[in-house]
ROPA-588347 format. One record per residue (C-alpha): residue in three letters; x, y, z. Coordinates in steps of 0.001 Angstrom, whole numbers, plus 500000, padded with zeros to 6 digits. Layout:
ROPA-588347
 code      u      v      w
  ALA      X      Y      Z
...
This chain:
ROPA-588347
 code      u      v      w
  UNK 205489 522637 264944
  UNK 205935 519838 267445
  UNK 202907 517582 267625
  UNK 200908 517559 270833
  UNK 200891 513756 270522
  UNK 204292 513821 272177
  UNK 202482 514569 275433
  UNK 200806 511977 277595
  UNK 198354 514547 278969
  UNK 198308 518198 280006
  UNK 200265 518529 283222
  UNK 202265 515382 282561
  UNK 204863 515912 279834
  UNK 206432 512771 278390
  UNK 210118 512757 279266
  UNK 212507 513475 277802
  UNK 211075 515910 275288
  UNK 213286 518771 274200
  UNK 210615 521127 272800
  UNK 206844 521406 273225
  UNK 204297 523916 271821
  UNK 202775 526431 274208
  UNK 199293 525108 273412
  UNK 200215 521745 274945
  UNK 201210 522921 278425
  UNK 199346 524207 281472
  UNK 200192 525539 284904
  UNK 200661 521954 286040
  UNK 203789 521736 283875
  UNK 205975 524293 285682
  UNK 208557 521614 286548
  UNK 209007 520824 282847
  UNK 208689 524237 281138
  UNK 209054 526798 283926
  UNK 206569 529317 285237
  UNK 206570 531719 282297
  UNK 205998 529086 279622
  UNK 203427 527196 281682
  UNK 201531 530431 282122
  UNK 201560 531200 278389
  UNK 200211 527755 277630
  UNK 197526 528133 280272
  UNK 196413 531439 278772
  UNK 196301 530025 275246
  UNK 194210 527062 276322
  UNK 191839 528740 278755
  UNK 191278 532314 277606
  UNK 191718 532419 273832
  UNK 187968 531782 273433
  UNK 187274 534857 275586
  UNK 189297 537098 273287
  UNK 192621 537224 275139
  UNK 195352 537111 272479
  UNK 198724 535451 273202
  UNK 201510 535094 270584
  UNK 202243 531467 269761
  UNK 205529 529636 270082
  UNK 207178 526721 271850
  UNK 209131 525866 274964
  UNK 212594 524348 275141
  UNK 212106 522163 278200
  UNK 213981 521973 281471
  UNK 214928 518448 280427
  UNK 216915 519955 277553
  UNK 218753 522247 279985
  UNK 219650 519356 282239
  UNK 220809 517344 279244
  UNK 223102 520201 278163
  UNK 224717 520265 281624
  UNK 224977 516492 281723
  UNK 226560 516209 278269
  UNK 229192 518818 279178
  UNK 229762 517404 282667
  UNK 228976 520782 284257
  UNK 226855 519737 287242
  UNK 229688 519076 289736
  UNK 231688 522108 288559
  UNK 228735 524479 288972
  UNK 227856 523028 292363
  UNK 231441 523497 293509
  UNK 231440 527119 292325
  UNK 228237 528044 294122
  UNK 228367 525892 297257
  UNK 228810 528037 300328
  UNK 228902 531253 298307
  UNK 228366 534309 300511
  UNK 225934 536580 298663
  UNK 227131 539583 300668
  UNK 230686 539084 299352
  UNK 230101 540959 296115
  UNK 233506 540287 294610
  UNK 233156 536526 295175
  UNK 229627 536643 293794
  UNK 230721 538399 290616
  UNK 233609 535999 290080
  UNK 231521 532867 290618
  UNK 228664 534162 288451
  UNK 230953 535065 285562
  UNK 232619 531636 285602
  UNK 229273 529804 285787
  UNK 227914 531768 282833
  UNK 231078 531121 280818
  UNK 230790 527394 281407
  UNK 227123 527126 280461
  UNK 227275 529482 277466
  UNK 230235 527530 276114
  UNK 228515 524156 276417
  UNK 227417 522850 272980
  UNK 223801 521957 272422
  UNK 223520 518180 271823
  UNK 222460 517419 268253
  UNK 218964 516087 269125
  UNK 218171 519257 271100
  UNK 219500 521538 268384
  UNK 217498 519665 265755
  UNK 214294 519810 267828
  UNK 214645 523581 268348
  UNK 215258 524312 264674
  UNK 212466 521998 263495
  UNK 209945 523752 265734
  UNK 211253 527191 264732
  UNK 211080 526452 261004
  UNK 207540 525110 261447
  UNK 206631 528618 262651
  UNK 208027 530036 259421
  UNK 211348 531167 260949
  UNK 209943 534545 262067
  UNK 211501 537101 264393
  UNK 211042 535766 267911
  UNK 211548 536713 271528
  UNK 213701 534185 273366
  UNK 212660 534289 276998
  UNK 214021 532438 280017
  UNK 211517 530501 282120
  UNK 212867 529070 285363
  UNK 211191 526138 287087
  UNK 211016 528176 290312
  UNK 209618 531214 288499
  UNK 206298 533056 288714
  UNK 205296 531436 291977
  UNK 202846 533363 294186
  UNK 205517 533825 296845
  UNK 208480 534702 294574
  UNK 208276 536075 291056
  UNK 211931 535684 289927
  UNK 210893 538420 287469
  UNK 213788 539560 285301
  UNK 216366 537418 287053
  UNK 217279 535645 283822
  UNK 217714 537190 280377
  UNK 215404 537819 277445
  UNK 216561 538335 273849
  UNK 214306 540264 271498
  UNK 213861 540181 267722
  UNK 215989 537088 267225
  UNK 215816 535758 263658
  UNK 217654 532982 261884
  UNK 218835 529535 262947
  UNK 222255 530534 264240
  UNK 220976 533567 266171
  UNK 218246 531451 267767
  UNK 220646 528730 268929
  UNK 223070 531302 270339
  UNK 220221 533071 272171
  UNK 219203 529722 273688
  UNK 222743 529105 274967
  UNK 222857 532587 276477
  UNK 219439 532072 278077
  UNK 220648 528845 279727
  UNK 223725 530719 280994
  UNK 221610 533547 282408
  UNK 220360 531214 285134
  UNK 223646 532230 286779
  UNK 223519 536012 286520
  UNK 224654 537690 289742
  UNK 221134 538864 290388
  UNK 219626 535383 289859
  UNK 222156 533803 292232
  UNK 221420 536488 294827
  UNK 217659 536123 294423
  UNK 217736 532344 294872
  UNK 219810 532673 298007
  UNK 217479 535334 299362
  UNK 214425 533123 298846
  UNK 216005 529827 299899
  UNK 216130 528026 296538
  UNK 218974 525549 295967
  UNK 220930 526592 292865
  UNK 221155 523164 291245
  UNK 217513 522295 291915
  UNK 216311 525163 289729
  UNK 216358 524446 285999
  UNK 215776 526698 283023
  UNK 213291 526300 280204
  UNK 213235 528698 277261
  UNK 210215 530259 275589
  UNK 210524 530969 271872
  UNK 207656 533350 271152
  UNK 206616 535086 267945
  UNK 207546 538778 268200
  UNK 204737 541304 268407
  UNK 205694 544429 266449
  UNK 205212 546715 269415
  UNK 208347 548501 268247
  UNK 205894 550095 265805
  UNK 203199 550391 268468
  UNK 203242 550406 272248
  UNK 203761 548062 275181
  UNK 203824 547981 278944
  UNK 202855 546244 282146
  UNK 199618 545927 284102
  UNK 198726 544613 287532
  UNK 195294 543447 288634
  UNK 195965 545096 292005
  UNK 197208 548535 293009
  UNK 200873 547911 293651
  UNK 201294 550527 296388
  UNK 198187 550261 298549
  UNK 197284 546623 297879
  UNK 193812 547804 296812
  UNK 192399 544792 294967
  UNK 189585 546422 293022
  UNK 191845 548233 290554
  UNK 193945 547475 287497
  UNK 197133 549533 287314
  UNK 198245 549841 283667
  UNK 201393 551445 282267
  UNK 202192 552104 278604
  UNK 204992 553543 276468
  UNK 205967 553603 272800
  UNK 208044 550763 271405
  UNK 209034 547425 272902
  UNK 208029 546922 276513
  UNK 211514 546344 277887
  UNK 211884 550097 278413
  UNK 208935 550018 280834
  UNK 210031 546823 282558
  UNK 213598 548038 283025
  UNK 212589 551538 284061
  UNK 214208 553327 281127
  UNK 211163 555538 280493
  UNK 208514 557308 282518
  UNK 205391 555673 281041
  UNK 201758 556681 280845
  UNK 199782 555350 283789
  UNK 196106 554435 284111
  UNK 193990 553206 287005
  UNK 190808 551253 286196
  UNK 188093 550152 288634
  UNK 187461 546425 288258
  UNK 183945 545945 289748
  UNK 182220 548559 287605
  UNK 184324 547631 284555
  UNK 182888 544125 284776
  UNK 179400 545645 285015
  UNK 179901 547242 281592
  UNK 180941 550772 282593
  UNK 184052 552698 281515
  UNK 185736 553425 284846
  UNK 189158 554843 283959
  UNK 189733 556484 287323
  UNK 192881 558341 286354
  UNK 195235 558964 283455
  UNK 198741 560260 283949
  UNK 200740 561057 280827
  UNK 204400 560071 281094
  UNK 207292 561700 279280
  UNK 208053 558550 277206
  UNK 211299 560150 276005
  UNK 212747 557095 274244
  UNK 211613 553805 272763
  UNK 213171 550457 271928
  UNK 212787 549536 268248
  UNK 214214 547061 265747
  UNK 217641 548029 264471
  UNK 218446 547970 260770
  UNK 220930 545164 261296
  UNK 221862 542772 264038
  UNK 223952 544333 266762
  UNK 227228 542816 267814
  UNK 227000 540404 270697
  UNK 226775 536759 271588
  UNK 223031 536446 271014
  UNK 222675 539091 268306
  UNK 220000 541515 269575
  UNK 218965 543732 266625
  UNK 217164 546380 268708
  UNK 218141 549925 269599
  UNK 216970 552879 271667
  UNK 215865 556008 269840
  UNK 214275 559324 270898
  UNK 210487 559488 270700
  UNK 209207 562303 268432
  UNK 207773 565218 270427
  UNK 204305 564745 268919
  UNK 204145 561165 270235
  UNK 205458 562162 273656
  UNK 202474 564492 274049
  UNK 200033 561699 273153
  UNK 198900 558817 275292
  UNK 200259 555508 274023
  UNK 196814 553854 274240
  UNK 193254 554869 273432
  UNK 190643 554609 276163
  UNK 189099 551648 274345
  UNK 192441 549830 274368
  UNK 192910 550639 278049
  UNK 189526 549122 278879
  UNK 190209 546034 276751
  UNK 193506 545350 278501
  UNK 191917 545920 281898
  UNK 189158 543416 281069
  UNK 191819 540904 280056
  UNK 193568 541471 283378
  UNK 190301 540688 285173
  UNK 189773 537530 283098
  UNK 193332 536357 283718
  UNK 193059 537015 287442
  UNK 189720 535222 287633
  UNK 191108 532184 285827
  UNK 194280 531938 287900
  UNK 192290 532398 291101
  UNK 190003 529532 290108
  UNK 192926 527256 289199
  UNK 194818 528019 292414
  UNK 191755 528050 294642
  UNK 192724 531425 296153
  UNK 192547 535049 295029
  UNK 195557 535599 292749
  UNK 196294 539147 291591
  UNK 198396 539122 288426
  UNK 201431 540888 286945
  UNK 201014 540994 283138
  UNK 203160 542229 280255
  UNK 201360 543271 277064
  UNK 202163 544659 273606
  UNK 200257 546329 270781
  UNK 201338 545449 267256
  UNK 201827 548677 265329
  UNK 201000 547036 261987
  UNK 197733 545314 262857
  UNK 196729 547369 265900
  UNK 196085 544133 267798
  UNK 196762 543810 271510
  UNK 198579 540781 272941
  UNK 199431 539412 276371
  UNK 203130 538500 276382
  UNK 203509 537173 279933
  UNK 201406 536710 283051
  UNK 202582 535820 286533
  UNK 201150 536082 290045
  UNK 201879 539370 291787
  UNK 204186 538582 294699
  UNK 204203 541550 297075
  UNK 200841 543051 298016
  UNK 198975 539783 297444
  UNK 201191 538075 300016
  UNK 200491 540579 302797
  UNK 198886 538781 305697
  UNK 197806 539562 309215
  UNK 195426 542064 310716
  UNK 197820 544902 311475
  UNK 197362 548229 309710
  UNK 200682 550080 309625
  UNK 200920 553732 308586
  UNK 204018 555926 308501
  UNK 203904 559619 309372
  UNK 206482 562381 309170
  UNK 206677 564574 312227
  UNK 206164 568304 311520
  UNK 209190 569798 309772
  UNK 210374 572573 307441
  UNK 212964 570612 305450
  UNK 213371 571622 301786
  UNK 212369 569179 299046
  UNK 215330 568130 296888
  UNK 213403 566041 294356
  UNK 209979 564517 293644
  UNK 208838 561351 291878
  UNK 206419 558416 292052
  UNK 206196 556856 295502
  UNK 206801 553100 295733
  UNK 205671 551702 299056
  UNK 204263 553736 301942
  UNK 207264 553927 304271
  UNK 210045 556414 304996
  UNK 213799 555924 305066
  UNK 216787 558131 305834
  UNK 220502 557809 305204
  UNK 223448 559126 303235
  UNK 222643 559505 299543
  UNK 224993 557515 297334
  UNK 224842 558768 293739
  UNK 225971 555854 291558
  UNK 225793 555643 287771
  UNK 226575 551957 287238
  UNK 226494 548695 289259
  UNK 230257 548382 288761
  UNK 230599 551126 291395
  UNK 229245 548759 294001
  UNK 232351 549110 296163
  UNK 231319 552713 296960
  UNK 228040 551566 298499
  UNK 227664 550936 302235
  UNK 224932 549319 304315
  UNK 222288 551923 305141
  UNK 222958 554178 302142
  UNK 220111 555526 300005
  UNK 220747 554623 296358
  UNK 220409 557516 293901
  UNK 220803 556628 290225
  UNK 219343 557157 286778
  UNK 217446 553879 286882
  UNK 217668 550531 288606
  UNK 217245 547098 287059
  UNK 217894 543531 288205
  UNK 221666 544018 287954
  UNK 221441 546362 290915
  UNK 219962 543800 293321
  UNK 223200 543122 295237
  UNK 223326 546872 295954
  UNK 219626 547039 296803
  UNK 220147 544439 299523
  UNK 222361 546983 301315
  UNK 220159 550033 300659
  UNK 217591 551644 302929
  UNK 215868 553378 300006
  UNK 216010 553923 296245
  UNK 215696 557156 294246
  UNK 215820 557154 290427
  UNK 215550 559666 287596
  UNK 213653 557255 285345
  UNK 210978 554572 285695
  UNK 207320 554164 286567
  UNK 205347 552308 289204
  UNK 205441 549024 287263
  UNK 209103 549011 286272
  UNK 211180 546047 287359
  UNK 213125 548088 289888
  UNK 209874 549115 291589
  UNK 208778 545477 291811
  UNK 212047 544395 293402
  UNK 212017 547352 295801
  UNK 208548 546275 296940
  UNK 209669 542680 297397
  UNK 212575 543869 299525
  UNK 210374 546229 301506
  UNK 212341 549304 300412
  UNK 210725 552707 299914
  UNK 211569 553884 296409
  UNK 210935 557140 294548
  UNK 211115 556624 290783
  UNK 210863 558903 287769
  UNK 212191 561995 289572
  UNK 213883 563283 286432
  UNK 216518 565278 288299
  UNK 217521 563335 291418
  UNK 221063 562599 290282
  UNK 221571 566330 289694
  UNK 219828 567819 292731
  UNK 221027 565377 295399
  UNK 224675 565588 296405
  UNK 226636 562401 296964
  UNK 226964 561763 300685
  UNK 224208 564189 301716
  UNK 221865 562762 304359
  UNK 218328 562661 302946
  UNK 214893 561346 303827
  UNK 212936 559445 301155
  UNK 209259 559811 302034
  UNK 206642 557585 300379
  UNK 203951 558112 303038
  UNK 202366 561262 301563
  UNK 200289 559795 298743
  UNK 201375 559012 295188
  UNK 204061 561683 295138
  UNK 207319 560643 296775
  UNK 209502 563439 298156
  UNK 213207 563547 298930
  UNK 213851 565882 301862
  UNK 217139 567350 302991
  UNK 218309 565784 306261
  UNK 217079 562932 308442
  UNK 213499 563665 309480
  UNK 211716 562287 312512
  UNK 208971 559733 311813
  UNK 206404 557726 313694
  UNK 204669 554489 312758
  UNK 201036 553866 313653
  UNK 200052 550216 314096
  UNK 196490 549069 314646
  UNK 195200 545548 315197
  UNK 192227 545498 312843
  UNK 190749 542428 314507
  UNK 190163 544553 317600
  UNK 188034 547183 315839
  UNK 184377 546719 316874
  UNK 181275 547459 314831
  UNK 179084 550377 315920
  UNK 175459 551314 315387
  UNK 176552 554879 314737
  UNK 178196 554898 311323
  UNK 181802 556037 311468
  UNK 182726 557810 308242
  UNK 185910 559471 307021
  UNK 186756 562920 305697
  UNK 188935 562557 302582
  UNK 190490 565430 300686
  UNK 193405 564078 298671
  UNK 192391 561534 296008
  UNK 195996 560266 295869
  UNK 195629 558931 299408
  UNK 192193 557371 298937
  UNK 193283 553799 298093
  UNK 195466 553642 301204
  UNK 192849 555270 303420
  UNK 190183 552795 302288
  UNK 191982 550090 304289
  UNK 191027 551868 307529
  UNK 187813 550285 308858
  UNK 185037 552801 308274
  UNK 181546 552929 306801
  UNK 182316 555243 303901
  UNK 183206 558872 303267
  UNK 181087 561514 304923
  UNK 182904 564482 303422
  UNK 185104 564765 300347
  UNK 185807 568432 299634
  UNK 186185 569269 295964
  UNK 188279 572305 296924
  UNK 191307 570083 297473
  UNK 191049 568603 293984
  UNK 190539 572038 292428
  UNK 193397 573701 294326
  UNK 195952 570889 293986
  UNK 195094 568970 290810
  UNK 193436 571614 288609
  UNK 194867 574920 289946
  UNK 192917 577121 287550
  UNK 189715 579122 287991
  UNK 186927 577410 286023
  UNK 185629 580665 284563
  UNK 189145 581493 283364
  UNK 189172 578238 281394
  UNK 185781 579020 279884
  UNK 186579 582677 279133
  UNK 190338 583138 278758
  UNK 189738 586303 276725
  UNK 188716 588054 279965
  UNK 192076 587411 281667
  UNK 194045 590627 281872
  UNK 197509 589175 282416
  UNK 198851 587844 279074
  UNK 201109 585299 280792
  UNK 198237 583861 282813
  UNK 196039 583818 279710
  UNK 198608 581779 277785
  UNK 199021 579397 280744
  UNK 195255 578850 280966
  UNK 194916 578293 277220
  UNK 197756 575770 277317
  UNK 195869 573671 279866
  UNK 192925 573298 277491
  UNK 195077 572211 274535
  UNK 194028 568836 273203
  UNK 190491 569093 274566
  UNK 187460 569612 272343
  UNK 186017 572184 274758
  UNK 187995 574370 277206
  UNK 185938 573164 280151
  UNK 186715 569523 279373
  UNK 190096 569829 281083
  UNK 188352 570888 284287
  UNK 185696 568171 284019
  UNK 188300 565509 283282
  UNK 190555 566359 286228
  UNK 187659 566842 288637
  UNK 185977 563592 287592
  UNK 189209 561664 288072
  UNK 189611 563023 291592
  UNK 185987 562278 292480
  UNK 186147 558814 290943
  UNK 189315 557797 292716
  UNK 187729 558497 296096
  UNK 184402 556919 295147
  UNK 186099 553791 293775
  UNK 188374 553385 296792
  UNK 185403 553030 299133
  UNK 182969 551354 296678
  UNK 180280 550157 297352
  UNK 180267 552231 300554
  UNK 178723 555698 300163
  UNK 180944 558668 299375
  UNK 179552 562164 299929
  UNK 181159 564653 297532
  UNK 180657 568248 298589
  UNK 180473 570726 295725
  UNK 183013 573546 295822
  UNK 182896 575964 298747
  UNK 185779 578337 298047
  UNK 185381 581891 299254
  UNK 186006 584739 296808
  UNK 189523 585403 298135
  UNK 190389 581712 297755
  UNK 189016 581487 294206
  UNK 190951 584629 293300
  UNK 194230 582886 294115
  UNK 193676 580237 291429
  UNK 195260 580735 288007
  UNK 193276 583442 286226
  UNK 190957 583842 289195
  UNK 191551 587499 290042
  UNK 189671 588623 286904
  UNK 186501 586743 287879
  UNK 186143 587365 291602
  UNK 184762 590440 293407
  UNK 186564 591851 296420
  UNK 184672 591238 299676
  UNK 185469 592567 303128
  UNK 184186 589375 304777
  UNK 184299 586479 302289
  UNK 183453 584011 305067
  UNK 179781 585054 304917
  UNK 179751 586369 301352
  UNK 179525 584831 297882
  UNK 180210 581183 298636
  UNK 178553 577779 298411
  UNK 175064 577480 296970
  UNK 174688 581191 296261
  UNK 177252 580880 293462
  UNK 175781 577898 291655
  UNK 172899 579619 289861
  UNK 174469 583100 289756
  UNK 175321 584448 286260
  UNK 178971 584892 287239
  UNK 179419 581217 288179
  UNK 176588 579168 286682
  UNK 178816 577889 283843
  UNK 181499 576835 286308
  UNK 179048 574932 288496
  UNK 177836 573125 285381
  UNK 181367 571697 285032
  UNK 181160 570236 288537
  UNK 177801 568661 287696
  UNK 179159 567161 284473
  UNK 182123 565692 286340
  UNK 179831 564048 288877
  UNK 177537 562796 286124
  UNK 180515 561158 284418
  UNK 181511 559464 287683
  UNK 178022 558084 288236
  UNK 176827 557356 284702
  UNK 179983 556489 282731
  UNK 182044 554928 285512
  UNK 179146 553327 287385
  UNK 180117 554679 290816
  UNK 176572 555205 292054
  UNK 177698 555602 295658
  UNK 178954 559099 294776
  UNK 176453 561418 296458
  UNK 176523 565196 295958
  UNK 176196 567608 298868
  UNK 175357 571320 298710
  UNK 177320 573600 301060
  UNK 176246 576883 302644
  UNK 172670 576783 301389
  UNK 170905 579679 303105
  UNK 167241 579214 302151
  UNK 164879 576627 300641
  UNK 164440 578938 297643
  UNK 168172 578891 297036
  UNK 168031 575099 297267
  UNK 165372 575005 294555
  UNK 167526 577046 292210
  UNK 170534 574770 292752
  UNK 168511 571598 292246
  UNK 167104 573068 289026
  UNK 170611 573737 287667
  UNK 171663 570206 288606
  UNK 168645 568783 286795
  UNK 169506 570789 283678
  UNK 172928 569118 283764
  UNK 171433 565623 284032
  UNK 171571 565206 287823
  UNK 167918 564769 288764
  UNK 167284 563921 292387
  UNK 165553 560552 292645
  UNK 166550 559366 289170
  UNK 168946 556413 288914
  UNK 169176 556310 292706
  UNK 170578 559837 292983
  UNK 170318 561281 296456
  UNK 171323 564858 297241
  UNK 172586 565976 300643
  UNK 172944 569432 302125
  UNK 175242 570862 304774
  UNK 173510 571833 307984
  UNK 175813 574669 309017
  UNK 173615 577752 309271
  UNK 171017 578592 311925
  UNK 168536 578870 309041
  UNK 169259 575228 308144
  UNK 168421 574126 311682
  UNK 165371 576302 312211
  UNK 163991 575579 308738
  UNK 165120 571966 308561
  UNK 161650 570619 307749
  UNK 161546 572696 304545
  UNK 165067 571576 303598
  UNK 164080 567948 304305
  UNK 161475 568212 301534
  UNK 164288 568968 299091
  UNK 167210 566850 300318
  UNK 167806 563254 301350
  UNK 170281 563860 304135
  UNK 172151 566401 306216
  UNK 175712 566825 307422
  UNK 176260 569153 310352
  UNK 179277 571394 309808
  UNK 180366 572433 313271
  UNK 182815 575134 312170
  UNK 180316 577345 310375
  UNK 177437 576468 312682
  UNK 179488 577522 315710
  UNK 180650 580677 313943
  UNK 177187 581798 312961
  UNK 175420 580694 316114
  UNK 177864 582566 318368
  UNK 178265 585455 315909
  UNK 182044 585387 315527
  UNK 184508 585191 312670
  UNK 186360 581897 312949
  UNK 189247 583375 310940
  UNK 189773 586128 313502
  UNK 192431 585545 316131
  UNK 190863 588293 318259
  UNK 187840 586136 319116
  UNK 189417 582700 318745
  UNK 189117 582056 322489
  UNK 185312 582311 322180
  UNK 185059 579647 319486
  UNK 183753 576455 321128
  UNK 181533 573938 319367
  UNK 180694 572514 322822
  UNK 178997 575721 323900
  UNK 175486 574943 325211
  UNK 173905 577141 322542
  UNK 175685 575329 319731
  UNK 174817 571947 321219
  UNK 171193 573036 321437
  UNK 171232 573793 317720
  UNK 172789 570396 316969
  UNK 170277 568611 319156
  UNK 167372 570373 317434
  UNK 168766 569483 314004
  UNK 169117 565787 314898
  UNK 165623 565534 316376
  UNK 164010 567309 313425
  UNK 165857 565221 310814
  UNK 164853 561987 312515
  UNK 161237 563151 312689
  UNK 161356 563923 308962
  UNK 162868 560517 308160
  UNK 166140 561986 306896
  UNK 169672 560814 307695
  UNK 171872 563239 309567
  UNK 175538 563128 310422
  UNK 178312 565413 311591
  UNK 181651 566123 309947
  UNK 184272 567701 312140
  UNK 187118 567185 314561
  UNK 185234 567829 317787
  UNK 184113 564209 318437
  UNK 187707 562965 318244
  UNK 189147 565831 320277
  UNK 186513 565712 322980
  UNK 185114 562360 324208
  UNK 182230 564162 325928
  UNK 181171 565628 322551
  UNK 181140 562176 320972
  UNK 178975 560951 323858
  UNK 176586 563874 323344
  UNK 176155 563000 319647
  UNK 175569 559306 320302
  UNK 173085 560058 323057
  UNK 171214 562414 320728
  UNK 170916 559595 318193
  UNK 173020 560950 315356
  UNK 173262 558575 312386
  UNK 176924 559090 311536
  UNK 180104 560894 312503
  UNK 182669 561743 309821
  UNK 186245 562301 310936
  UNK 189737 562958 309681
  UNK 191554 559675 308928
  UNK 193831 559833 311969
  UNK 190815 559978 314273
  UNK 188618 557265 312739
  UNK 189871 554257 314679
  UNK 190152 555918 318089
  UNK 186704 557471 317722
  UNK 185172 554159 316676
  UNK 186536 552588 319837
  UNK 185112 555439 321943
  UNK 181711 555272 320239
  UNK 181538 551492 320697
  UNK 182225 551913 324400
  UNK 179554 554626 324706
  UNK 177005 552497 322855
  UNK 177688 549548 325176
  UNK 177122 551778 328195
  UNK 173888 553174 326797
  UNK 172535 549804 325688
  UNK 174476 546808 327033
  UNK 171956 544404 325424
  UNK 171385 545689 321863
């Protein structure tokens, strides 16, 4: 190994030095060893004591690269090739790139450089190594250069190592690297290449992937997004597999909790492993793709403990880089798990370059106008925008001549070789890949909506068909037939005033929570569990617990299949429900999030998988067996226990103490006592560990008997739909009396006024969840004048209502 005595001091490498160990460099040495190598050295020096493991190795310096060019007299020839090159002229780009690579790859390594490389390599014991490019303009906060140059895996032996180094030097002139430098304004000859020679981690026998210390789609900074697949991590980076995906909440993780907000199991159909012998090729890359055994595909590639360890490392790395740079620095990190030792390693770390660079105070949200267009394909949404254009189904970058400006690229997967095409595209749709694959990163940098991991896009989308790629509907991206109308909502956040009346949000879909949390509000006043149950679980809880009572054999088998892999049948339900709850609670943490327990009616529960065998038939389910009356009933008590266990996991295991339960449709104080007793049996004791319990105020009995309910609950939320229905004595589902339904009716307003006054007298918080305040400015004024504590609205009404409420408050009290 090269002695660190060859350095004057960290951040000031003696020159010229051809090789230097990772342990001797820091972030200050990017000009000498490139961004990737400087980062590895920084991690080894700063975070090894905190348990972050990084494979050792050495850097071949940028000085060595420049010496190779100088010795071969290549500088003027390369400058002549690239000067004035038009990146949009793809044929010229390909010709110039190929010639530049030929020149550099054919240049001999001067004897002193060759000797220095081999001496350092032999000092490591001549192991299998990864030979990674590290450009001097790489891994900057404003431009990642990720994947622009080449990496060679499992290189072993002197000759193979030297050849891999020559090919790495030449890869500074790949078509994609040339294009990327032009796009970001870097002069070609001012960027040099260092090489990292890093001991291989045997993740071919284990697993590997990528993690970000920021949510890559929403820009939510309190999460770690982690992806994992079997084998070497290049399959994840290049988008060749659909990996497992995890989301971890950083603040409560650092408090010692276990906040894995969501787990999504990917198909992981293939893996990259060591080949039996070196493959043919200039650098000799003895790796190959092979199918993943079915048993491994069904398993997650990481244990929960490993997920939490990697997420903690991501937090440590982000904290360190932020301190060094003097500004918050979310990170993009590659990791591997050695299948022999079981040890985890960080292989690379670079600043994230898309969401972290968003500036300004404008909130921009895309919306599709109402439509009935069929869905052609679905995948993971990258970005939050929408694009339309002719679909161009292309299998290989060599078909670039078929692509036109404004086309939507449809292919099996995209990687850096596709970047010249991506510059012409309005959107990207792929069969393979996950949210952290390289193609997704580049699509984000270019501002392109992308839908990855569709599985069938190249089969279901016809070449030339006009499509709309929609990434504005949560985590699921959808490809619609035809060009759909859209609108873009822009709000200057600096203009949003504070209000004394708390403005809360109604949130149903957990997939949208991280994006919605960017809208200025004071928390979530209503999160309905029905959405999670209907869209993410889709099975009746009692059917899971008692599949033997399901009459339809097909439904019984489908229900039993859902519980496979869980120790208890109800664990599937608890797991999915807890993840949905947690995602919403984490998005708005530490703001309060009110989670309303399930309030399906019997006809709605019957439509769930297996539900028909557990639900009675009612003539008027709207005022039948719903809400609190179910929770202690023999026919549903076990199911309600699952909801309680899910909430307990969110609060106790994940540390999201802002998650507050709310009881719907509670008719009497006695019914409230029974529900609270069941909750206590399941470990949710009101008053313990800061647990508050709210109740809906949506029945005349809630209003008239509010003092008795106030003895049992900590807060109230007025539900105008049911309160109007039951005060005026009409069925809100009936079109025959729809014209009589009016929450502004004087009788309904009298009930609301009485509820607010009584709650305030009892020292209890009271809010309202409903659309009326946003639809009717006079109703918002009425609530503010009555002194309501909070108003909870649908997301599209939050900002406009806040502005209205602020204006009303100024009128009522111009000198607060």
